[in-house]
N, C-alpha and C positions, 0 to 999 in steps of 0.2 A: 564919428565913424566907429570908434572903439565901443561907445555905448550901444550902437546898433548890433555889433557882433555879440556883446554880452546878452542883450535881449534875445537874440536868435538862439544862442546856446541854451538859455533858460527855458525858452519855449520847447526846444527839442527835448530836454530832459523831462520836463512836465509831461509832454505828450507821450514820451516812452513809459514814464511811470504810470500814466493814466491807462495806457494800452495794456501794461502787464497787470494793473489792478482789475482789469475786466475779467481775467480768468482766475477762478478759485478752485483749488483741488486740495482737500484736506481729509484726514482721517479722525474719526471719533470712536470712543469706546463706551459701552453702557456703564462700565465702572472700572476704576483703576486699582481697586482692591477687592478680591473675591476669594471665597473658599474653594477648596479643590473639588467640592461636590457641587459647585455652581457652574453657570454657563456664562460665557462672555460674548457680547455682540460687538462686532467691529463694523462700522460704516465708513465707506469711502465716497465722499460727496464731491461733485463738481457742478459748476454752473454753466458749463458748455459741454456739448457732446464731443466725445473724442474717440480715438481708435487705439488698438494695441494695449489694452488694459492688462498690466501685470501685477498681481498681488504679491505680498511677501510670502515667505515660505512657511510661516507659522510653525517653526521647528519644535517648539516646546508645547504645542497644543494639538489636539485632534480636531479636524474640521468635521463637525457633525451636521452642518447645513450650510448651504450657499454654494456658489454666489447667487443671491437673490437680487434681481434688478428692479428698481422702482424709478419711474419718470414722472415728474409733475411739471406742468406749464400753467402760468396764470398771467392775467393782464390787470394791472392796477394803474388807473389814470393814464391809460394808453401806453404804458411801459410794460414790456414782456419780461416775465421772470421764469427761468428755466432751472431745474434741478434733476440731476441723475445720481442715483446712489447704488453702489454694489455692497450688499450686506453679507457678512459671514458670521456663523455661530460656532464657537469654539469651546472645547472642553479641555481644561489643563491636564497635562500628563503628570505633573509632580509640583511640589511646593517650591517657592523660590521667587526671585525677582527676574522678570523676563522683559524683553523688548519686542514690540511689534515693529518690525522693520519698515522701510519705505516701500510704498506701491508707486508705480509709474504709469503715465498715460501720455498719449500723443495727441495734442490739440492744435490744429492749424499748423502742423509741421513742427511745433515746439514740444519738447519733452518736459512734463511737470512731474514733480515728486512730492510725496506727503512727508510730514515731519514724523520721525519715530516716536513711539509712545511707550513709556515704562508701565508695566503692570505688576503688582504683587499678588502672588497666590499663597494663601495661608492654609491652615488645617481646616477640616470640614467645619461648617457653620450650621447652626439651627436656623432654618428659614422661618421668618415670622409668620405666624398663623393668621395671614391676612386673607380674608375671604375673597377680596377683589384682586389678589395677586394671581395672575394666570399660571405662573410656575407652581404656586401652592396648590392651586385647583388641579393642575395636571398630576402633581405628586400624589394627591390623595385619590385620583380617580382612574389611574392606569397601573396595572401590575403585571409583571412577567413571572410566571411560576414554572419551576421544573418539578414534575411529579415523578418520583423514583419508585418502581414497583416493589423493590425489595432492597433494603439497606444492609442486610446481613446474609448475602448469598455464599454458596460454596464456590470453590475454584471451578471455573468453566460452567457455571450455572447462568442461564440467560436472565438478564434484567432489562427493563425497559425504562426509557426516560422520555416523558411526553412534556413538551413545552407549550404552555397555554398563555395567551395574552388576554387578560381580563380588562374590560372597559366599562365604566359606569354608563348608565342610560343618558346622562346629561352631556357627556363628551363624545368625541369621535376621533377616528384615526384616518387621516387623508393619505399618509404615505409612511412606509417603514423600510428599513434595510438592515441587514446583519453587518455589524463592524467588528465582531470578534467571535469566531467560531471555536467551539470546544474541539480539542485534538484527540482526547481519549487515548493517551499514550500507553496506558497499561491494560488496554482492553482490545479485544477484537470487536469491531463495530460495523453496524449496517444501518444506514438510514432507510426508512420506509417512505416511499413516495406518497405525497398527499396531492391529490388531483383536485384543485380548487379549494379555497378557503371557505368553510361553512360557518356562518355565524350561528351560535347556539346561545340559549338562555340558561343561566346557572346562578349560583350564589358564591360570594367571597366574603368570608368572615361575617356570615349571617345576613348579608345585603344582597339585593338583586343586582346581577351584572350580566353583560354579554360577554362571550369569549370566543376565541377561535384557536384551533390547534394549529400551531406553526410548524412543528417538527416532531417526528416520532423516530427514536433511535433504539436499536437493540444492542446491548453490550454483553460480552462474555469476558469476565475478568481473568487475566492471565497471570496475576500474582496474588498471593495471599497478604493479609494484613489490611492496614488502613489505606484506602486509595481515594484520590480526589477526582470528582467529575467536574471539569472545568466549566465555568459559567458561559451562557449564551448572552451576548449583548447586542442591543438594537438601538439604532438612531430612529426616533419616531417623531413624526409631525402630528401634533395633537390639536384638534379643534376644541377650543375652550370658550364657553359662553362668557359674555361681558354684561355690564349693566346698561350698555346702549341698546336701543331698539331701532328697527327700521320703521318706515312710514305706515306699515301694516301692524305694527305692535310686536313683531317677532324679535327675538333677541339676536343681536349681531354676534358673530363668533370671531375669535382671534386665534392665530396659529402660534403654537409654542413647540420649539424644537427641544427634544429631551433624550438623553441616553439612559436607557433602563437596562438592568441585568437581572438574570435569574438567580445569581449568586452561585457560588460553588457548593457542591454537595459531597458529603463524605459517606463512604460505605466501608464496612468491615467485612473483608473476604475470608471465609473460614477455609482451612486446610481440609482436604478429603481425609477420612479416617485411616489411620495406619492399620488398625486391627482388621484382619480379614481381607486386606488388599491382595488380589492374585498377582502371581509373578508376571503374567502376560498382560496385565493391565496397561493400556497406552493412553489413558486420559479420557475415555468416553463417559460423558455424564448426560443422563436423560433417561428416556423410556424407549428401548429399542427391541427389534426383532432381528434375528440372524438366521441366514440360510446359505447352504451351498447347493447349487442347482446345476445339473448337467443337461446338455441339450439332447443327449441319447446315452443309453447304457449298453447297447449292442451295435457293433459295427465291424467292418473288415480292417485288416492291416492297411496302413497308408491312407485311410480315411481320417477325417478330423472330427473332433467334437469340442464343444465349449463347456468349461466349468466355470460358473459365476459365483463368486463370494460376495454376498450382499448383506448390508445392514440398512434397515429402514426404521423410521420412527421420528421421534421429537427429541432433539438435543443438539449437542455441538458436533454436527455431522462432519464438518470440514476441518476439525481440529484433532483428529486421532487417526491412527493407522489401522488398516484392516489386517486380520491375520493372514499368513501366507499358507498356500497349499503345499504339502509335502507328498511327492509322488514317486513311484518307482522309477529307476533310472532308464528302464527299457521303453518308457513313454517320452517321446519328444515333446517338450513344453516350451512355448514361446513366452516372452515377456508379457505380463498382464496389461490389458487396456483399462485405464481407470476412467469411470464415468461417474457424473454427479447430476442428480435431478433434485435440487434443493431450493426451496423457497423460504423467504424469511418474513415473518409477520410479528405481531406483538407477542406471540407465544414462543418466539425464537425460531430456530431452523427446523424445518420439516421436509420430509422426503426420503430420498435413498441415495447411497453411494455404493459403488461395486467395483470389483476388479474381475475382468473376464479373461481367463487363461484358454489359449487354443492348444489342444492336445492331439498329437498324432501317434498312435501305437505303431510299432515296427514288426511285432511278432504276434502269432496266435497265442491265445491264453486268456486267463482271467486276472485282472489287475485291480487290487483294492486301492481306493482313495481314502486314506485313514481319516478318521473323525478328527475335526479341528474345533477349537472353542473360542468364544468371544466373551470378554469380561467388560462390565460397565458398572458405574455407580448409579443406582436407582434413587432419584430424588424423593419419590413417594414413600418408600420404605427406609430411606437413608442408610442403605446397605449395598454391598457389592453382589452382583448376580453374574452367573456364568451360563451361557447357552452353548450347547454342543451340536454339531451338525449331523453326527451319525456317519457310519461308514458306507461308502458307495462302491460297488464293484462293477467295473468295466469289463464286459465280455467281448473279446476279439474273436470273431467266428472263423474267419479265413485269413490265411497268411503264412509266412515261413515260420518254422519252429526255432525257438531260441535254444541253442545247444550249450550255451555258456551257463556257468553257475555263479556268475558274479553278482547277479541281481537277486538278493534273498526276498525281495518283496513280491516276486512273481509266483503265482500259483502254478502247480505243476499242470502241463498240458495233457499228459496221459492220465487216464483214470486209474490205471493199475499201480500198485506200489512195488518198489524194488525189494527183493528179499534180503534180509540181513544174513550174511555168511559168517558162521561162527568158526574160529580157528583157535585151537588149544595153545598156539605159540604166539598169539598176537600180543601178550604181555610178558614176552621173554626178558631175562635179565640182560641189562645193557652193560658191556664191558667198557671201562674208562681208560685202561692202561693196556694198549695192544702191543706196543713195542715193535711196530712194523718197519722194515727197512726195504729199500728199493733193490730188486735183484739186478738191475741194469744201471750202472753209475752214469751220471750226466756230466759231460765236459762242456766248457764254455766256448772252446775253439771250434769253429764252424757251426755253432749253434744259431738259433733264430736271433737271439740277442746280439751275437757276434756281428752277423751280416747286417742287422738293422743299425747298430751303432756305426758300422764302417760306411754304409751308403747314405745314412740320413743327412750328414753334412753336405754331401754332394747334391742330394735332392733339394736341400734348403737354399742353395744358391739361386737357381732359376725361380724358385718360389719367392725369394726376397726381391728379385728383379721385377717380377709381375706385381708384387704388393707395392713396391716403390712407384712403379708406372701408374698404377690405379690411384695412388695417393696424389701423384702430380696432376693427373686428369681431374680428380675431385677438387684439389685446391684451385685449379683454374676455372672450375665451374662456379662462377660467382653467383649466378641465379639459383642454381641447385643448392648452393650452400645457404643462400638466404632462406630458401624454402625449408630445408632441413632444420635450420635454426629456429624458424617460426613454429615448425611442427613440434620441436622439443619444448619450446615455450608454452604451446597450447597444452601439452600433456602435463607440464609442470604446473601451470596455473589451474588446470582442472583438478590436479592432486591437492593444490593448496586450497581449493574451494571445498573439497571433500574434507580436509582437515579442519576447515573453519566452520563446519556446520554447527549451528547453534549461536554463532556470532554473526549477526545480521549484516553489519557494515562490511566486514572483512570478507564474508562469504560472497556477497554480491559483487564486490570489486574484483575478486579473484575470478569469479564466474564470467563476468563481462570481459576481462582480459583474455580468458581462455577462448571464448567465441571469437573475439577479434583476431587473435593470433592463429586460430584455425583457418579463417578466411585468408590471412596473409599467406599462410603456407599453401593454400589450394589455388588462390587466384593470382598470386604473385603482385600484390598491390601494397602501397604504403598505407599507414594508419590514416593519414589525411584524406585518402580517397574513400574512406569507408562511410559514405552516406547510405542511408536506407534505400534510396532510389537506385544508386549504383549497385548496391549488394543485390537487389532484386533483379536488375538487368543482367548482371554478369552470371548469376546463378541460373536464370532462365536460359541464357545463351549456352550454358554447359549442360543443358537438358535436364535440369533439376525441376521436379514438379512444383507447381504453384503452391500446393498444400505444404510441402516441406520448406519452401521459401517463406511462406507466412508463418510457419511454426518458428523458423529461425529468427524472423523479425520480432515475433511475439516474445521469444526468450530475451532478446536485447531490451525490448520494452519493459519487461518484467524487472530486469536488473535495474533499470532507471527508476521505475515507480516504487519498488520495494524498499528503497532506502528511506522513503518518506512515509511509510505506512507500517502499521504493526504486522509482523510476520511471525508465525509459529515455526517450530523445528520441523513439523510435518510438512508445511508448505515449502520450506527450504529444501527438504529432501526431495520433494515432488519436482521443484524447479531444477535441481541437480540432475534427476533421472530424465527430465524432459530434454535438457541440454545434451546429455550423453546419447540419448535416443536420436535426436535430430542430427547431430554430427555423424552418427553411424549411418542414418538413412541417406544423408546427402553424399557420404563417401561411396555408397553403393551406386548412386545414380550419376555421380560426377563423370563427365567425359571431356 
């Protein structure tokens, strides 16, 4: 009886071991020691299909390909053989000894795990020049090049970077993706859209190649000295020919996953010359035309005209300020509306920018708009140039006459001149010691000061009572106090934003706080309620126009995006002016 129990127990153990031996799930690596410039292939193989496959995190590697799945089934002597593989292609991030952790999969309700594998990453190695090695073939037959138009530009001079992928005629590219984009921290940058990749024929190092232009970028350097253009890196799937051939004699191709980089490029940015720099120079660099244009020069009082200050041409149009108009005080002038009509191509920014002033004269007469000038640095002559607009006279034909003499810029309305009256005593001797005494003495008793001092304390008592009552009412007004507090905070933050002009991070943090606290003051809501949808709904319900609501939301969006993009002082000033203008416009419409 005991022998039977032992035999049964042994059979159970053997059957369990046999069943567990039926499932195989293991990890394999292409090599356990590799250079930092090499690639590692990791295969997770199983002999039964499963569900919920979870790979390890590969924390010390960059996944440049995968997971690729491969399934094979074969029958040998009536016995079925099955294999499924998940493959990953990894690029090491640094040197050292690292572990490929466990992967897991569920097969028939059971969880199976692979055994961790240790891998050593060494310094870069020289790949053997083996003509049959697919990685060597790929290395020699594909190149990513960054072509820089000018490596020694002036500050704010446009340069272009064109990224080209060269591929030899014997190889091909089946897929590619960007894995590391340059950030251009010290540049104003603009990518030029490429519609469809066009394969062209060319040469690389004297040999015939095919190439495609992957990206075109225009840069305006914002600092002088040595600047680095960060590299563009791609993960490329390359079709490489092998020594095997198909049944028709054609060469079979194999796929190689490779990371290629254009490499960083250095440029030396020259400072603009100090000699001859005008005092009103605001950073314009290029080739420009400058005009001041008025919509009319004759009109009646209370009618309006527009004066447009315009710069057009080729250069850094978005990166400098336009000169301001100086007008007589008797002309009512509104804040200018800024307009930009600028396109960017490989030659840089082209187009025009303008400030349009709306002017309304109040009185009859002739009003001169003084000449203003615009200065820029001409890249062709490498010198500063100044363009003046010339004086424009506005003739107001009908309207009331200005009788005050406070405005010295106004031309006389009457054609005749006032005669000069000559008086022989107009330069008489001035006596400095007159020794004058009052003929009637002044007494304090019953004087104005006497009665004021007597009655003022009596009048102060009811005034103090009224003030105290108002203070109690104000202290009891909890909602009103919150609104007033938020309003003060908005003004304070807007003031802090103005002080922080030139410091991007501090400026946009302060500007965003000012916008939020303004809404808290007007709408009486907490910060947690300030979603963009609720802002729009509440402002529209208070009869604020959709245009101003969109402008306000745009200001908030600019504050969020500007922290992660290069911003100039001119753009910060424009964002500040837009925020102030939007708050003013909403205040007028708010009900």
